[in-house]
N, C-alpha and C positions, 0 to 999 in steps of 0.2 A: 494655524495656531500661533498665538502671540502672547501667551500668559507665562505662568511659572516655568522655570527651567529645572530640569532634573538630569542626573547622570544615569545612563543605562548601560550596564555591563552585560555582554552576551556570552553564553557558553561557546567555546570554539566551534562546536558542531553547527552553530547557527550563523557563523560568519558568512556562509555562502549567501545568506539573505541580506546581510548588512555589510557590504564590502568595506565601508569606511571604518568598521570596527576591527578590521584585521590587524592593524598596527598596534593600537593601544588596548583593544579588547572592549572598549566602551565608546559611547557617543554622548554628546550633549544634546538633549532634546527640549524643545519648547512646547509646552502644552497649553490648553485653553482654559484650564481650571475647572472644566466640567466633564470632559471625556474620561472614560475609565482607563485604567492602566492597560487593560487588554486591548482597547482601541488604539492606544498610543503605540504599543508594541507592534500591532498589525500595520499601523501607518508607517512604521520604520522598515517594514518589509517582511516580517516574520509571521507566517500563518500560525494561529493558535494551536493547530493540530500538532505543531512541533514543540510546543512549550510545555514543560513539566511543572515547575514551581516558579512563582514570582516572589522575590524577597525585596522588602523595602527596609533599608537600614538594618538588615540582618534578620528581620522577622517575616514570616510567610504571610502573604496577603492574597485575597481572591482577585480574579481578573477584574471584578467590578470596582476595585479600589480606585479612588480618584486621587492622583498624585498631587502633592503640594510642593512649593518651591524648596529647592535644596535637597530633596530626597535622593538617595542613592539606591538605584534599582538593580537587582541581579536577575537575569533571565536564564533559567536553566533549561536544558533540553529535556524532552520527554524521557521518562525512565524506560529502561529496557530490561527484561521483556515488558512490553506494554500490556496492561490489563484493559480489556474492552468489556463494557457492561453488556450483560445478556449472553445468550448462547444459542446455537453454536456460532463459532467464528466464521464469518463469510466475507467475501470481498466483492467489490465492483470496480472494474478498471475502465478508464476512458479509451477513446479510439486510438491513442498513441502508444498503448501498452499491449499490443496483441501478442508479441512473443512472450512477455512475462505471463500473460493470461494462460497461454498454452502450457507453459512450464509449470505453473501452479496446478493446473488441472492434471497434468501428467503425474504430479505428486499426490493427487487425490484431494486437493484443497478446493472447496466449493468457491468457484470463481465465475462471476458474471462479467461479461465483456460486451461493450457496445462497439461494433465494427464500423458504425457510421457516427458522425458528429451530430448528436441529438440536442446539444446545447446544455449549458451548465444548469439551468433550472430543472430540466428533465432528469439529469443525472443526480442532482441533489435530492429530488423528490423520490427517485427510485432507491437511493441509499437509505432514506428515511422509511419508506414503505416496507422495504425488505430487510431492514436493519443490517445493512452491509457496510463494511469499512471501505470508503472511497479511496482508491489509490490513484494518484495523479501527479503530474509535474506542473499543473496549472494552479498557481497560487490563488488566483481569483476564485476558482471553483472551490478550493479548500477553505475559503473565507465565508462561504455561504452558510448562514445560520441553520438552515433546515437539514443539513447533513446529519446522518446518524452518528458517524465518526469518520475520520479521514486521516490520511498520512501522505506526506510528500515523498515522491520517489526521487532520490537524490542523484542517481547515476543515469546515464543514457545507454549504458551497456547492459544487455539482458542478464548476463551471468552475475553482475554486481547488483542489479536490481533484485534478483531472486534471493541472493544471499542476505541482502539488507532486510527484505520482508520476512524471511525466515528467522533472522536474528531478532528482529523487533517484535514480532507477534508470536513466534513459536507455535504455529498451527500444527494440529495433528496431521501426520503424513500417512496416506494410504495409497502408495503408488499403484498405477495401472488399474485404478478403479473408476476413473472418469473419462469421458469422451473429451479429447482436446479440442474438438470442433464446436461442441454445444454445451458442455458441462454436464451432460446426462450421465447416468450410471451405466457401467459396462456389465455384461453378463457373458458367461461362456456360451459359445455358439458352435454348431456343427458346420462342417464344410458345405453341406447342402443348403443350410440356411443363408449363407453368404455367397453362394456360388455366382449369383448375378453380379457381384462386385469384383470377381477375381478374373485376372487374365490367365491365359493358358499356363504360363510358366509358374505363376503363383499357385494355381490350382494343383499343379503336379508336385510342387516342392514343399508346401506347408500343410500341416494337419491340425494345428492348434489355433483357434480363432476366438475372438470376442466380438460382441456387437453392442452398440449403444441402444439402450431401451427407449431413448427419446427420439433420436434422428435416424437410427438404423444403420449408421456407419459401421463398417467392419474393420477389425484390427487383427494384425498378425505380426510376427517378428520378422519384419522385412529388412531392406537394405540399411535403413537408418536406426535399427534397433540398438546397435552398440553405442551410438552417439546419445540416444535417449537413456540408455542404461547408465552411462557415465554421469548424466545429470542427476539421475535418481540416487546413485551411489554417493555422489558428493553431498547431496542434501541430507541423506541419512547419516553420513559421517559428521556433518555439521551439527545435526541434532544430538548425536551422541556426545560430541565435545561439550555442548552447552548443558548437559544434564549434571 
């Protein structure tokens, strides 16, 4: 780009994408006089999934606005809670977010997850076909136009990732209703129905079971139940705080 110059100010939440904006909050950008403002913002490193409103000299403009010399642009972060068109709210996570996927499923949130790297085009196509919000730390993936909707996962820590998603989207929580392995729905099961999955100690100790209607996996309140219970309680507490 070697055309008109503009000043672009970024919301503090977006400085992670534009490190040179951290000191002054803004950067000087040279445009080509043809590209849209949305394209310019993306070229500076910010996925449009993370942009809420664009202001030019104080007035709101669409992403398609073509900037001219001397304009002052303000890039605001996406509003929270974020409203996603269509219903119900469903997610798709890439190969790097397995722990987050399992925790969302634990909370009863419809969460598809690719355990292998199927490539950005296939992920974007699935997001569009199933109308799922793509969650990823891959900025290139989030820039693909065929995505239904997307969001950048800011942290590398699963507990922070979960809190961020819950605060941003406020999904309905129905703990203990989904299989953490495949996302299928759980139903109450008798001990006889799941006996082939139980070791002798488990068979003798536990009497309450659930089973996934999709993959058949059995669930019971085993050794890790307290840890899982803590995740659920924290999520429910967070939802109560935000009401």
